[in-house]
C-alpha atoms as one frame of an Amber mdcrd trajectory, in Angstrom:
protein
  38.252  94.536 -14.852  35.303  93.536 -12.672  31.873  92.480 -13.830  30.482
  95.788 -12.619  33.017  97.553 -14.839  31.680  95.503 -17.748  28.143  96.653
 -16.962  29.282 100.260 -16.976  30.548  99.642 -20.509  27.153  98.305 -21.523
  27.696  94.629 -20.759  29.064  93.872 -24.230  31.454  91.033 -24.909  34.678
  92.956 -25.440  37.718  91.478 -27.162  40.001  89.671 -24.764  42.801  92.124
 -25.521  40.805  94.918 -23.837  40.270  92.977 -20.627  42.468  91.748 -17.842
  43.111  88.171 -18.787  41.490  86.523 -15.782  41.650  82.788 -16.404  39.135
  80.931 -14.244  40.164  77.497 -13.060  37.927  74.959 -14.784  37.244  72.806
 -11.715  36.160  73.650  -8.150  38.939  73.771  -5.565  38.957  72.545  -1.971
  39.138  75.193   0.744  40.712  73.442   3.780  39.381  74.251   7.239  41.724
  75.571   9.902  39.523  74.420  12.769  39.554  71.057  14.514  36.801  69.087
  12.820  34.346  66.860  14.707  34.020  63.111  14.479  31.119  61.942  12.295
  27.810  60.605  13.595  27.969  62.249  17.028  25.326  64.972  16.736  21.642
  64.218  16.295  20.148  65.448  13.044  18.383  68.773  13.630  14.749  68.593
  12.561  14.050  71.896  10.857  11.468  74.155  12.454   8.273  74.939  10.559
   7.455  78.653  10.394   4.129  79.888  11.745   2.278  82.675   9.923   2.157
  86.018  11.688  -1.482  86.202  10.552  -3.880  84.651   8.050  -7.008  85.602
   6.149  -9.284  83.727   3.764  -6.746  83.796   0.892  -3.285  84.465   2.334
  -0.809  83.318   4.970   1.453  86.173   6.096   4.996  85.488   7.253   7.599
  87.935   8.517  11.287  86.997   8.803  14.165  89.037  10.137  17.295  88.314
   8.084  20.060  88.806  10.606  23.388  87.616  11.998  23.283  85.000  14.737
  25.553  82.597  16.587  25.231  78.859  15.933  26.915  75.849  17.541  28.006
  73.960  14.434  31.412  72.751  15.630  31.742  71.361  19.167  34.649  73.629
  20.119  33.434  77.058  18.989  30.461  79.142  17.938  29.999  80.252  14.342
  28.435  83.478  13.139  25.853  82.744  10.463  23.427  84.876   8.517  19.981
  83.419   8.782  16.292  83.853   8.140  14.988  84.383  11.670  18.618  83.935
  12.696  18.708  80.211  11.858  20.689  78.126   9.393  18.925  76.613   7.539
  15.951  78.939   7.663  12.516  77.775   8.869  10.424  75.589   6.564   7.520
  77.429   4.950   4.606  75.020   4.417   2.309  76.228   1.636  -0.861  74.934
   0.006  -1.547  74.957  -3.705  -3.790  77.893  -4.616  -3.336  79.653  -1.270
  -1.143  82.758  -1.346   1.920  83.309   0.845   3.103  86.824   1.651   6.670
  86.831   2.977   8.044  90.049   4.454  11.803  90.123   4.846  13.377  92.687
   7.164  17.043  93.148   6.307  19.094  93.333   9.539  22.349  92.471   7.755
  25.088  94.977   6.873  24.671  94.245   3.132  21.789  94.087   0.612  19.782
  90.914   0.113  17.508  89.505  -2.609  15.190  86.536  -2.074  14.529  83.915
  -4.770  11.952  81.131  -4.419  13.808  78.460  -6.358  11.360  76.373  -8.369
   8.521  78.816  -7.776   6.094  79.932 -10.439   6.396  83.531  -9.349   5.621
  86.983 -10.731   8.693  88.988 -11.800   8.168  91.475  -8.956   8.679  88.684
  -6.379  10.996  86.320  -8.252  14.197  87.683  -6.780  15.790  89.248  -9.837
  19.456  89.744  -8.811  19.386  93.558  -9.002  16.125  93.933  -7.012  17.993
  94.731  -3.819  16.597  95.024  -0.313  19.035  97.454   1.280  19.876  97.363
   4.983  17.658  99.566   7.094  20.726 101.549   8.121  21.413 102.402   4.470
  23.951 101.161   1.964  25.807 102.992  -0.815  25.196 101.370  -4.181  25.579
 102.168  -7.843  23.108  99.902  -9.593  23.525  99.966 -13.371  20.055  98.626
 -14.020  17.307 101.227 -14.591  14.654  98.525 -14.124  15.909  97.434 -10.689
  13.345  97.489  -7.880  15.205  98.819  -4.832  13.674  98.586  -1.345  14.947
 100.073   1.896  14.900  97.913   4.997  12.157  95.443   4.054  10.228  93.929
   1.149   7.088  91.843   0.703   7.383  88.827  -1.607   4.089  87.401  -2.885
   3.847  83.744  -3.870   0.553  82.596  -5.419   1.493  78.879  -5.216  -0.326
  78.123  -8.453   1.584  74.884  -9.016   1.537  71.225  -7.931   2.938  69.916
  -4.660   6.729  70.160  -4.709   9.837  70.632  -2.594  11.161  74.126  -3.352
  13.682  76.255  -1.504  14.327  79.927  -0.912  17.748  81.530  -0.915  19.588
  84.797  -1.405  20.163  85.954  -4.990  22.069  89.239  -4.711  23.998  90.041
  -7.875  27.731  89.295  -7.587  27.311  87.975  -4.012  24.942  85.002  -4.180
  27.732  82.516  -3.416  29.104  84.046  -0.190  25.674  85.024   1.151  24.283
  81.536   0.686  27.539  80.151   2.164  26.825  82.275   5.249  23.461  80.528
   5.689  20.742  82.237   3.625  18.747  79.181   2.520  15.628  77.297   3.613
  12.914  74.881   2.436   9.573  75.934   0.942   7.215  72.960   0.590   3.947
  73.096  -1.360   1.194  70.534  -0.691  -1.908  69.713  -2.725  -4.874  67.288
  -2.569  -3.303  64.841  -5.044  -0.308  64.359  -2.776  -2.397  64.340   0.423
  -4.424  61.348  -0.808  -1.361  59.155  -1.384  -0.418  56.587   1.299   3.136
  57.972   1.578   4.990  58.529   4.872   3.948  61.727   6.658   4.573  63.544
   9.920   7.875  62.677  11.579   8.583  60.224   8.745   8.557  63.024   6.158
  11.974  64.630   6.655  13.662  67.518   4.817  17.447  67.134   4.424  19.451
  70.190   3.346  22.934  68.970   2.427  25.819  71.384   1.903  29.555  71.647
   2.433  31.357  74.380   4.364  34.849  75.223   5.657  35.751  76.779   9.011
  38.466  79.063  10.334  40.412  78.255  13.491  37.971  80.277  15.642  34.934
  78.506  14.178  34.020  81.257  11.710  32.849  80.287   8.248  35.801  80.406
   5.867  35.245  81.728   2.340  37.737  83.191  -0.193  35.902  86.440  -1.089
  37.863  89.231  -2.726  36.154  91.474  -0.157  35.272  89.587   3.063  32.872
  92.397   4.037  30.891  91.777   0.806  30.658  95.490   0.170  33.270  95.975
  -2.538  34.042  93.905  -5.636  32.302  90.540  -5.873  34.007  87.289  -6.671
  36.628  85.003  -5.178  40.385  84.693  -5.277  41.790  83.191  -8.457  42.311
  79.663  -7.104  38.590  79.280  -6.428  37.106  80.765  -9.606  36.000  77.284
 -10.678  33.947  76.908  -7.493  34.487  76.540  -3.745  34.426  73.121  -2.064
  34.201  72.846   1.718  35.660  69.974   3.757  32.745  69.524   6.184  29.411
  68.000   5.154  26.483  69.622   6.942  22.973  68.175   6.994  20.396  70.645
   8.326  23.302  72.656   9.690  24.983  69.802  11.641  28.262  68.100  10.630
  27.848  64.426   9.662  24.815  63.876  11.926  22.948  60.715  12.924  19.204
  60.165  12.980  17.243  57.626  15.016  14.598  55.884  12.883  12.062  53.069
  13.147  12.196  49.997  10.915   9.635  51.559   8.555   9.521  53.606   5.365
  10.605  57.267   5.455  10.171  60.033   2.922  13.261  62.227   2.533  13.231
  65.538   0.662  16.883  65.934  -0.325  18.281  69.302  -1.402  21.858  69.944
  -2.504  22.419  73.494  -1.214  26.174  73.442  -1.838  27.832  76.179  -3.855
  29.715  73.862  -6.204  29.886  70.324  -4.803  28.107  67.389  -6.427  27.205
  64.256  -4.489  26.543  60.677  -5.485  24.447  59.365  -2.624  24.280  55.682
  -1.713  22.995  53.662   1.241  25.414  51.336   3.009  24.067  48.659   5.340
  20.514  48.250   4.100  20.877  46.057   1.024  18.596  48.333  -0.990  18.591
  51.692  -2.694  16.189  54.587  -3.042  12.717  54.784  -4.537  12.456  58.206
  -6.163   8.957  59.684  -6.011   9.662  63.336  -6.775  11.966  65.740  -8.575
  12.461  69.519  -8.728   8.912  70.131  -9.972   7.116  67.704  -7.646   5.828
  64.149  -7.809   6.864  61.849 -10.630   4.179  60.044 -12.588   5.502  56.698
 -11.294   8.211  55.656  -8.811  11.765  55.039 -10.034  14.198  52.651  -8.330
  17.725  54.048  -7.978  20.840  52.447  -6.501  22.520  55.851  -6.232  21.512
  59.495  -6.634  23.746  61.971  -8.412  22.650  65.394  -7.242  24.109  68.707
  -8.411  23.796  72.076  -6.648  20.132  73.231  -6.432  18.594  69.887  -7.451
  15.995  68.155  -5.274  15.126  64.474  -5.036  12.178  63.127  -3.049  12.831
  59.503  -2.122  11.446  56.695   0.008  13.913  54.669   2.075  12.599  51.419
   3.583  14.386  50.594   6.839  12.364  47.393   7.378  15.228  45.460   5.811
  17.553  46.601   8.614  17.490  44.955  12.030  16.736  47.002  15.108  20.097
  47.961  16.604  21.801  48.261  13.228  22.848  51.357  11.316  22.579  52.551
   7.726  25.091  55.075   6.400  24.312  57.632   3.730  27.522  57.847   1.734
  28.874  60.135  -0.970  30.540  58.016  -3.649  31.812  61.204  -5.311  33.926
  62.094  -2.260  36.903  60.635  -0.434  37.934  60.524   3.194  35.533  62.430
   5.436  33.709  63.758   2.375  32.662  60.208   1.446  30.235  60.241   4.390
  27.056  62.292   4.758  25.048  61.008   7.749  23.971  57.833   9.558  20.565
  56.354  10.334  20.319  54.291  13.526  17.409  51.818  13.511  16.316  51.916
  17.165  12.702  50.651  17.325   9.980  48.535  15.788   6.874  50.327  14.558
   3.864  49.413  12.511   4.028  50.711   8.952   0.784  51.298   7.079   2.331
  53.366   4.290   2.929  52.186   0.744   4.311  53.428  -2.562   1.594  53.567
  -5.242   2.395  52.442  -8.772   0.977  55.752 -10.031   1.819  58.918  -8.098
   0.005  61.498 -10.181  -1.686  61.589 -13.578   0.503  61.769 -16.642   0.964
  65.391 -17.659   1.593  66.150 -21.308   3.637  69.314 -21.915   2.352  69.365
 -25.509   4.185  69.804 -28.741   6.172  72.986 -29.274   3.844  75.681 -30.525
   6.895  77.634 -31.597  10.004  75.507 -31.895  13.095  77.614 -31.418  16.304
  75.856 -30.541  18.649  78.051 -28.566  22.285  77.053 -28.494  23.398  78.388
 -25.130  27.046  77.456 -24.903  28.263  77.723 -21.329  31.967  78.318 -21.610
  35.040  79.581 -19.820  36.708  82.442 -21.661  39.726  84.528 -20.794  37.590
  87.168 -19.091  35.316  84.944 -17.007  32.445  82.474 -17.128  30.172  83.461
 -19.993  27.074  82.377 -21.892  27.587  82.565 -25.655  30.680  84.660 -25.029
  28.773  87.415 -23.223  28.778  88.528 -19.585  25.503  89.090 -17.764  23.799
  92.372 -18.659  20.403  93.151 -17.051  19.364  95.119 -20.145  20.127  92.452
 -22.760  17.395  89.910 -23.510  18.817  86.641 -24.823  15.374  85.154 -25.521
  11.829  86.518 -25.759   9.417  83.564 -25.600   5.695  84.298 -25.887   3.377
  83.626 -22.960   1.963  80.133 -23.375   4.607  79.067 -25.904   6.381  75.728
 -25.676   9.964  75.810 -26.898  12.910  73.487 -27.293  16.192  74.807 -25.937
  19.451  73.119 -26.832  22.271  73.501 -24.313  25.960  72.708 -24.548  28.830
  73.089 -22.136  32.592  72.995 -21.780  32.967  72.058 -18.109  30.423  70.999
 -15.489  27.540  73.442 -15.137  24.161  72.878 -13.427  21.751  75.112 -15.354
  18.703  76.637 -13.606  15.781  78.462 -15.249  13.628  80.799 -13.192   9.790
  80.765 -13.442   9.430  77.550 -15.475   9.870  73.801 -15.285  10.950  71.647
 -18.188  11.148  68.100 -19.466  14.526  66.714 -20.477  14.205  65.376 -24.032
  17.809  64.301 -24.425  20.875  64.403 -22.225  24.034  63.416 -24.093  21.976
  61.216 -26.388  19.215  60.005 -24.081  17.551  60.993 -20.806  19.596  59.736
 -17.866  18.417  57.940 -14.717  18.245  61.245 -12.821  16.284  63.199 -15.453
  12.776  61.994 -14.592   9.880  64.346 -13.999   9.621  68.099 -14.229  12.912
  69.849 -13.613  14.104  73.404 -13.024  17.804  72.469 -12.897  19.750  70.199
 -15.236  23.291  69.050 -14.537  25.525  69.204 -17.597  28.888  67.476 -17.392
  32.009  68.405 -19.360  31.328  68.424 -23.092  27.702  67.375 -22.671  24.673
  68.633 -24.578  20.972  68.474 -23.767  17.594  69.392 -25.210  14.846  70.548
 -22.879  11.168  71.192 -23.574  10.008  74.348 -21.785   6.512  75.802 -21.489
   6.516  79.521 -20.689   3.317  80.172 -18.786   2.254  81.960 -15.651   3.572
  85.500 -16.027   5.031  87.993 -18.449   8.230  89.737 -17.479  11.994  89.557
 -17.088  13.656  86.463 -15.625  17.129  84.944 -15.556  18.712  81.584 -16.244
  22.169  80.782 -14.962  24.716  78.248 -13.836  24.020  77.153 -10.240  27.680
  76.678  -9.486  27.364  79.898  -7.508  30.918  81.058  -8.097  30.264  80.754
 -11.843  26.987  82.665 -11.463  28.656  85.490  -9.537  31.320  85.687 -12.239
  28.786  86.442 -14.995  27.418  83.042 -16.104  23.847  84.331 -16.206  21.495
  85.638 -18.897  17.959  86.994 -19.317  14.772  85.840 -20.943  11.627  87.934
 -21.151   8.185  86.373 -21.437   6.177  88.650 -23.766
């Protein structure tokens, strides 16, 4: 029985005896490439292009992207078909300003529907990228959507982002119900960076020393095509993956900005890196080898921290972002610094390399205070939700229930601050749409990677956490879900409605 079959039955949690006993594997599985893989640190790191508005007025910047197939030279021996915003993987960076609206028109040139989600955005429900709000291909697409509230568009759709939030590193990606994992795997992801006057006044690295790094893993077929274990490779029939990969898909090639294990030439100065884990299921523990120092974290999912945090390593789950300063002044010109993944082995223990090639004057610094302390306030209505993320016989569920667009699992009031308590069986990175939250406790105490405002929290096996969430901005229907994308596609998602 597929998830769509469950929705036809009303999305209720049926007894296991009435369902096919699909038993998801608890842990992600490696999907080996069939192609000859390149040596690391040969290709230069691609610097992601910044999108230019098609037009502007006194309040709005207007962008228009074609979402289409394209050919990319990822491996040295073959071309790879990707799906990309403007035909690129990753998509172009959208640079936004706090308080200035962005209108993004997406024209769907793919053979399947798309949905766009601004991850970390404080966005109205009409533009949030609810998973059933499909943008159908212009050529048409047969669909049977069992959601009477779904907003269906043909060919194109305008997404409106008010950017009423502090400076932060966000990202946009596809969010089509049942098919988020394969469509992001094909390339549908890009950075969305918001700036504001508070950030602009800080003496942090800027320009070519402010670098976005989109890290993900992928696997490749013998002809260079992206390899993914979909039940339907055309992504038109049933969603999901073959049984071996129900716990998540791990690739065996690390890509940074679309290049395998690249290298970057740097000066012996400080650099700001905006790091995004855009993998489907892989976690990384990042460390610097050859510099004698670690990272200085200055930002998290929701933007700047109140004060810098020194970290020797960074554990980053799918969808999380870390903004860090790396000081290369401690490395001699002519030396190299390797960004490693302590959570991987073999090739997967390496991410990229920095080659220190020149001396430059550095007038940047890291202030002791990055932005004023923000107090989320005490809960005006304290309701503790026990959302148990668990593997059952019939799939990945939340509180024993599959995703149903018509079932509201929480109805917080606009302006309310609530405490949510979360527990888990296996590893699940949880993401809430619309809001950011503070982590009150994470298996007893906040961890070293819990600082600042978050929109994604990584829960390990058997862990529990309490988060403080303020529901402001908009009324409407939103989702929260596991950001292991194979888990999400297999029903580990639920609704909340701000009323």
